[in-house]
C-alpha positions in Angstrom: 11.7 -0.2 -3.1 9.6 -2.4 -0.8 5.8 -2.5 -0.6 3.9 -3.5 2.5 0.3 -4.6 1.9 -1.9 -3.8 4.8 -4.1 -6.5 6.5 -7.2 -5.0 5.1 -6.2 -6.0 1.6 -5.8 -9.5 0.2 -2.5 -11.3 0.5 -2.9 -12.3 -3.2 -1.6 -8.8 -4.1 1.9 -9.9 -3.0 1.9 -12.5 -5.8 1.2 -9.7 -8.4 4.1 -7.7 -7.1 6.5 -10.6 -7.0 5.5 -11.6 -10.6 6.7 -8.1 -11.7 10.0 -8.5 -9.8 9.0 -6.2 -7.0 9.6 -6.6 -3.3 6.3 -6.9 -1.5 5.1 -8.3 1.8 1.7 -8.7 3.5 1.3 -7.6 7.0 0.3 -11.1 7.9 3.9 -12.2 7.1 5.1 -10.0 9.9 2.9 -11.5 12.6 4.4 -14.0 15.0 1.1 -15.8 15.2 -2.1 -15.7 13.1 -4.2 -14.1 15.9 -1.7 -11.3 16.5 -2.7 -7.8 15.5 -0.3 -5.2 14.3 -1.5 -1.7 15.0 -1.2 1.1 12.6 1.5 3.0 14.6 3.7 -0.1 14.4 3.3 0.0 10.6 4.1 3.7 10.5 7.3 3.1 12.4 8.2 0.2 10.1 7.9 2.5 7.1 10.3 5.0 8.6 12.8 2.4 9.9 12.8 0.1 6.8 11.6 2.4 4.0 8.4 0.4 3.2 5.7 1.9 1.1 2.3 1.0 2.6 -0.6 0.0 0.4 -3.9 0.3 2.3 -7.6 1.1 2.2 -7.5 2.5 5.8 -8.1 6.2 5.7 -6.4 6.6 9.0 -3.1 6.4 7.1 -4.3 9.2 4.8 -5.0 11.4 7.8 -1.6 10.7 9.3 0.1 11.3 5.9 -1.7 14.7 5.6 -1.1 15.7 9.2 2.4 14.4 9.8 3.7 13.0 6.5 3.8 9.6 8.1 4.1 7.3 6.3 6.4 9.2 3.9 4.9 7.3 0.9 1.4 5.8 0.7 -0.7 4.0 -1.8 -4.4 4.4 -0.9 -6.9 2.0 -2.4 -10.3 3.7 -2.7 -13.6 2.1 -3.6 -12.1 -1.3 -4.6 -13.7 -3.4 -2.0 -14.2 -6.6 -3.9 -11.1 -8.8 -4.1 -11.6 -9.7 -7.7 -12.0 -6.0 -8.8 -8.9 -5.0 -6.8 -6.8 -7.8 -8.3 -8.0 -7.0 -11.8 -7.3 -3.3 -11.4 -3.8 -3.9 -9.9 -2.8 -6.3 -12.7 -2.9 -3.3 -15.0 -0.8 -0.9 -12.9 1.4 -2.8 -10.5 4.4 -2.6 -12.9 4.1 1.2 -13.0 4.1 1.7 -9.3 7.9 2.0 -8.7 8.2 4.8 -11.3 5.1 6.5 -10.0 6.3 6.3 -6.4 9.6 7.9 -7.4 7.6 10.9 -8.6 4.8 11.0 -6.0 4.5 10.4 -2.3 0.8 9.6 -2.4 -1.2 7.7 -5.0 -4.9 6.9 -4.8 -6.0 3.9 -6.9 -9.7 3.8 -7.5 -11.8 1.8 -10.1 -11.3 4.3 -12.9 -8.1 6.3 -12.4 -4.9 6.9 -10.5 -5.0 10.1 -8.6 -2.1 12.2 -7.2 -4.0 14.6 -4.9 -1.0 15.9 -2.9 1.4 16.4 -5.8 2.2 20.0 -6.5 
């Protein structure tokens, strides 16, 4: 299982994943040069071609997940806008994500809970 951290989230998240033995990459690692921008459709294709799970706070990914099921698996960060709050929250749950992603295609992580709004 490979996780791809979107550019709207701190690259420090990768370290948390790696400390738990998980494969994780930040979008910035995929850029040829620092000023290069990777558009959302490129990331969606990457998830299909290389089986990445995207972690993002961009609600455009939520819309494409609902409309087209692309990406196939998504972790949506909601109302965790401060870097320190996000890192603290993720420290508690990053080790659980592989098992959760086996059971669910969509996980919302917010300050107080994990939600699975599209699980039936």
